[in-house]
C-alpha positions in Angstrom: -4.7 -7.5 -9.1 -2.2 -10.3 -8.9 0.5 -10.4 -6.3 3.2 -9.9 -9.0 1.6 -6.8 -10.3 1.0 -5.4 -6.9 4.6 -5.9 -5.7 5.8 -4.2 -8.9 3.6 -1.3 -8.1 5.0 -1.1 -4.6 8.6 -1.1 -5.8 7.8 1.8 -8.1 6.1 3.6 -5.3 9.3 3.2 -3.2 11.4 4.9 -5.8 9.0 7.8 -6.1 8.6 8.2 -2.4 12.3 8.4 -1.8 12.0 12.0 -3.3 8.8 13.1 -1.6 6.9 16.4 -2.0 7.5 17.7 1.5 5.1 20.2 2.9 7.6 21.6 5.4 6.2 24.4 7.5 2.6 23.4 7.0 -0.1 24.0 9.6 -0.5 21.8 12.6 -1.8 18.4 11.6 -5.4 17.7 12.0 -7.5 14.5 12.6 -9.3 13.4 9.5 -11.1 10.4 10.9 -11.1 7.9 13.8 -11.2 4.2 13.3 -11.8 1.9 16.3 -10.8 4.9 18.4 -7.5 5.4 16.6 -6.9 8.8 15.0 -6.0 9.1 11.4 -4.2 12.3 10.5 -4.7 14.5 7.5 -1.0 14.3 6.7 -1.3 10.6 6.1 -4.1 11.1 3.8 -2.3 13.9 2.0 0.9 11.9 1.5 -1.1 9.2 -0.4 -3.2 11.8 -2.2 -0.1 13.7 -3.5 1.0 10.5 -5.3 -2.5 9.9 -6.7 -3.0 13.4 -8.1 0.1 13.1 -10.2 -1.7 10.8 -12.6 -5.4 11.6 -11.8 -7.9 14.5 -11.6 -9.4 12.9 -8.5 -10.5 15.5 -6.0 -9.7 15.3 -2.3 -13.4 14.6 -1.5 -13.5 11.8 -4.1 -10.2 10.3 -2.8 -11.5 10.4 0.8 -13.9 7.5 -0.1 -11.1 5.3 -1.4 -8.7 6.3 1.5 -11.3 5.2 4.1 -11.8 1.9 2.4 -8.0 1.5 2.3 -7.7 2.1 6.0 -10.7 -0.2 6.8 -8.9 -3.0 4.9 -5.8 -2.5 7.1 -7.8 -2.6 10.3 -9.8 -5.6 9.2 -6.6 -7.4 8.1 -5.0 -6.8 11.5 -8.2 -8.0 13.3 -8.1 -11.2 11.3 -4.4 -11.8 12.1 -3.1 -11.4 8.6 -0.2 -9.3 10.0 0.9 -12.4 11.9 0.9 -14.7 9.0 4.2 -16.1 7.6 3.2 -14.9 4.1 3.0 -11.3 5.4 6.1 -11.4 7.5 8.3 -12.9 4.8 7.1 -10.5 2.1 7.5 -7.5 4.4 11.1 -8.4 5.1 11.9 -8.8 1.4 10.3 -5.5 0.5 12.0 -3.6 3.3 15.4 -4.9 2.0 14.5 -3.5 -1.4 13.6 -0.2 0.2 16.8 0.0 2.3 18.8 -0.7 -0.9 17.1 2.2 -2.7 17.6 4.5 0.3 21.4 3.8 0.2 21.5 4.7 -3.5 19.4 7.8 -3.2 21.4 9.4 -0.4 20.3 12.5 1.5 17.3 14.8 0.9 18.6 18.3 0.4 16.7 20.7 -1.9 18.1 24.1 -2.9 16.0 26.8 -4.5 18.0 29.6 -6.2 17.3 32.9 -7.9 20.5 33.9 -9.7 21.7 37.5 -9.3 24.8 39.0 -11.0 27.6 40.4 -8.9 26.8 44.1 -9.8 23.0 43.7 -9.8 20.5 44.9 -7.2 19.2 42.2 -4.9 15.7 43.7 -4.2 13.8 42.0 -7.1 15.4 38.6 -6.3 14.5 39.0 -2.7 10.9 39.8 -3.7 10.7 36.6 -5.7 12.3 34.4 -3.0 10.1 36.0 -0.3 7.0 34.9 -2.3 8.5 31.4 -2.6 9.1 31.3 1.2 5.5 32.4 1.8 4.2 29.6 -0.4 6.2 27.1 1.5 5.0 28.4 4.8 1.4 28.1 3.5 2.0 24.4 2.8 2.6 24.5 -1.0 4.9 21.6 -1.9 8.3 21.6 -3.6 7.1 20.5 -7.0 4.3 23.1 -7.2 6.7 25.9 -6.2 9.2 24.8 -8.8 6.7 24.6 -11.5 4.8 27.8 -10.9 7.8 30.2 -11.3 8.8 30.6 -15.0 11.6 33.0 -14.5 14.8 31.6 -16.2 16.9 32.7 -13.3 15.0 30.6 -10.8 16.0 27.0 -10.4 15.4 24.0 -8.1 17.8 21.2 -7.5 18.1 18.1 -5.4 21.5 17.7 -3.8 22.9 14.4 -2.6 26.5 15.4 -2.1 27.1 17.7 0.9 30.5 18.7 -0.6 28.7 20.3 -3.6 26.9 22.8 -1.3 28.1 26.4 -1.3 29.6 27.5 2.1 26.5 29.8 2.6 24.2 26.9 1.8 26.0 24.6 4.2 25.8 27.1 7.0 22.0 27.6 6.5 21.5 23.9 6.3 23.1 23.4 9.7 20.7 25.9 11.3 17.7 23.7 10.4 16.9 21.3 13.2 15.1 18.1 12.0 13.1 19.0 8.9 12.2 22.4 7.5 13.5 25.2 5.3 15.5 28.3 5.7 14.5 31.9 5.1 15.9 33.5 1.9 19.7 34.1 2.2 22.5 35.5 -0.1 25.5 33.9 -1.7 27.8 35.0 -4.5 25.5 33.1 -6.9 22.3 34.7 -5.8 19.5 34.3 -3.3 18.6 30.8 -2.0 16.2 28.9 0.2 17.3 25.4 1.4 15.0 22.6 2.4 15.9 19.6 4.5 13.9 16.4 5.1 14.7 13.9 7.8 15.9 10.7 6.2 15.3 8.5 9.2 11.8 9.8 9.7 11.0 9.4 6.0 12.4 5.9 6.0 10.1 5.0 9.0 7.2 6.5 7.2 7.9 4.6 4.0 8.2 1.3 6.0 4.8 1.9 7.5 3.3 2.6 4.1 4.9 -0.6 2.8 3.4 -2.6 5.7 0.0 -1.1 5.1 0.1 -1.7 1.3 1.1 -5.3 1.8 -1.7 -5.9 4.3 -4.2 -4.5 1.9 -2.9 -6.8 -0.8 -3.3 -9.8 1.4 -6.8 -8.6 2.5 -7.8 -8.3 -1.1 -6.6 -11.8 -1.9 -8.6 -13.3 0.9 -11.8 -11.3 0.1 -11.8 -10.8 -3.6 -13.5 -14.2 -4.3 -16.2 -13.4 -1.7 -16.8 -9.8 -2.8 -16.9 -10.7 -6.5 -19.0 -13.8 -6.2 -22.6 -14.0 -7.4 -25.2 -16.5 -8.6 -27.7 -16.2 -11.4 -30.4 -16.0 -8.7 -28.6 -13.1 -7.0 -28.5 -11.2 -10.3 -32.1 -11.9 -11.1 -33.2 -10.8 -7.7 -31.1 -7.6 -7.9 -32.5 -6.8 -11.3 -36.1 -7.1 -10.0 -35.4 -4.8 -7.1 -33.7 -2.2 -9.3 -35.6 -2.7 -12.6 -36.3 1.0 -13.2 -32.6 1.8 -13.0 -32.0 -0.1 -16.2 -34.5 1.8 -18.4 -32.9 2.5 -21.8 -32.8 5.9 -23.4 -33.6 4.4 -26.9 -35.9 1.5 -27.9 -34.5 -2.0 -28.4 -35.4 -5.1 -30.3 -34.7 -8.6 -28.9 -34.5 -11.4 -31.4 -32.9 -12.2 -34.7 -32.4 -11.0 -38.3 -32.6 -13.8 -40.9 -31.4 -13.6 -44.5 -32.7 -16.4 -46.7 -33.4 -17.4 -50.3 -37.2 -16.7 -50.6 -40.4 -15.9 -48.8 -41.3 -19.6 -48.8 -38.0 -20.4 -47.1 -38.8 -17.6 -44.5 -42.1 -19.3 -43.6 -40.4 -22.6 -43.0 -37.6 -21.1 -41.0 -39.9 -19.1 -38.8 -41.9 -22.3 -38.0 -38.7 -24.3 -37.1 -37.1 -21.5 -35.0 -40.3 -20.5 -33.1 -39.5 -22.3 -29.8 -35.7 -22.5 -30.2 -33.6 -20.3 -27.9 -31.8 -17.4 -29.7 -28.3 -18.7 -28.9 -29.2 -22.0 -30.7 -30.5 -20.6 -34.0 -27.3 -21.0 -36.0 -26.8 -24.5 -34.8 -30.4 -25.4 -35.6 -30.3 -24.0 -39.1 -27.0 -25.9 -39.9 -28.7 -29.1 -38.8 -31.8 -28.3 -40.9 -29.7 -27.3 -44.0 -28.0 -30.7 -44.0 -31.4 -32.3 -44.6 -32.9 -29.6 -46.9 -31.1 -26.8 -48.8 -34.2 -24.5 -48.4 -33.0 -23.8 -44.8 -29.8 -22.2 -46.1 -29.7 -18.8 -44.3 -27.6 -16.2 -42.5 -28.6 -15.3 -39.0 -27.8 -12.4 -36.6 -29.2 -12.7 -33.1 -29.1 -10.5 -30.0 -30.3 -7.3 -28.5 -30.4 -4.4 -31.1 -30.7 -0.7 -30.2 -32.3 1.5 -32.8 -29.5 2.7 -35.1 -27.3 -0.3 -34.6 -28.6 -2.6 -37.4 -30.0 -1.3 -40.7 -32.3 -4.4 -41.1 -33.8 -4.0 -37.6 -34.2 -0.2 -38.2 -36.2 -0.8 -41.3 -38.2 -3.9 -40.4 -38.9 -3.1 -36.7 -38.5 0.6 -36.2 -39.7 1.6 -39.7 -36.8 4.0 -40.4 -34.0 4.0 -43.0 -33.5 1.4 -45.7 -31.2 -1.4 -46.7 -29.9 -3.4 -49.7 -30.7 -7.1 -49.6 -27.7 -9.4 -49.1 -26.2 -11.1 -52.2 -27.5 -14.6 -52.6 -29.9 -14.1 -49.7 -32.5 -11.6 -51.1 -35.2 -12.1 -48.5 -34.8 -10.7 -45.0 -37.1 -10.9 -42.0 -37.0 -10.6 -38.2 -38.2 -12.8 -35.4 -38.5 -11.4 -31.9 -40.1 -8.6 -30.0 -39.7 -4.9 -29.5 -38.8 -4.0 -25.9 -39.0 -0.3 -26.3 -37.3 1.2 -23.2 -37.5 -1.6 -20.6 -35.3 -4.7 -20.6 -37.2 -8.0 -20.8 -34.9 -9.9 -18.5 -31.8 -9.4 -16.4 -29.9 -11.1 -19.2 -30.5 -8.1 -21.4 -28.4 -5.9 -19.1 -26.1 -8.7 -17.9 -22.7 -7.1 -18.0 -23.6 -3.8 -16.4 -25.8 -5.7 -13.9 -22.8 -7.7 -12.7 -20.8 -4.5 -12.2 -23.6 -2.9 -10.2 -24.3 -5.9 -8.1 -20.6 -6.3 -7.1 -20.4 -2.5 -6.4 -23.5 -2.7 -4.2 -22.1 -5.8 -2.4 -18.9 -3.9 -1.7 -20.8 -0.8 -0.4 -22.8 -2.9 2.0 -19.6 -4.8 3.2 -17.7 -1.6 3.9 -20.8 0.0 5.6 -20.7 -2.9 8.0 -17.0 -2.5 8.6 -17.6 1.2 9.3 -20.1 0.3 12.0 -17.9 -2.5 13.4 -14.9 -0.2 13.7 -16.9 2.8 14.9 -15.7 5.1 12.2 -15.9 8.9 12.9 -15.4 11.2 9.8 -14.2 14.8 10.0 -14.5 15.5 6.3 -14.8 19.3 6.9 -11.0 19.2 7.4 -10.8 18.8 3.6 -13.0 21.8 3.0 -10.8 23.9 5.4 -7.7 22.8 3.5 -9.1 23.6 0.1 -10.5 27.0 1.1 -7.1 27.8 2.7 -5.4 27.3 -0.6 -2.7 24.9 0.8 -3.3 22.4 -1.9 
């Protein structure tokens, strides 16, 4: 990821985070892991995960893996002094100014949940609905989930930035909340309400910390991407030999070329000339030969063919299907060998091999970081949260 793209992502994150999904009233925070003796809370993990799950089906257990790597990058960056670099300090100040500007525009963080009740209507049903809402908030369900799960047209959720727009009853209940939290259901002439309040200063500090962490991770990735993504042909060859069975194919393959030429006589001559020529040089070789003798006029397709991918290979190699000869090139033949289900060389699985090699290299690198920073994982906390139904 380039610096420009990364910074753009961070600025978008600022705007979203200025209106967070608070879990006010949730259970006492728990320790999710320790890195170098420093505790990492579940709430920090949850804050990032709540942003991720808006656009992904990633489970908490799956995200734990990425979150751990994210934290390890931060610790490693600090150990290497990246947080003292002028690049980091200057960029952090610039991003914080952007955050402060967005904070001024966004104003306060007051949320009002309302169930409308007419002047002459009974309040009992409305209280039942709002008591259920209150219980959901107490259990840790966030603002967005509460608002989306109630389909009654009388129920509404609003974000209020102007204190003067609050009803007198709403304002009174708001003043009873110390710090962050939410009220119990209360009545006004409009209906039954619950009001939620988040601490702007605390949230701003939390956002600043997230900005600092994200910027450190960006710098870490810049410094390490070349190393983690580097490889030599020898590295790939050696990795393929060690993991050869992993690359077995489900369907047979043919490695070689399909040649369309004028006649059987031309085919014999072409076969003889191409016998010791590398596959990727066949077209060039035939063009060279054709300039001297028109009998070498031919069309060539080379590569690795899976059964079902090329009608000529299917018929001539795998003995299935049929084909119509090409116009002006009535004679078709193949040169190469059938590999069945096992690649002949690391080149045959080159692209996927590179991905696997880099992934393994990253795994080993982060395993070493886990040992270096004495990581302790308490992943059972996630199971407790899931079984408790708070997410």
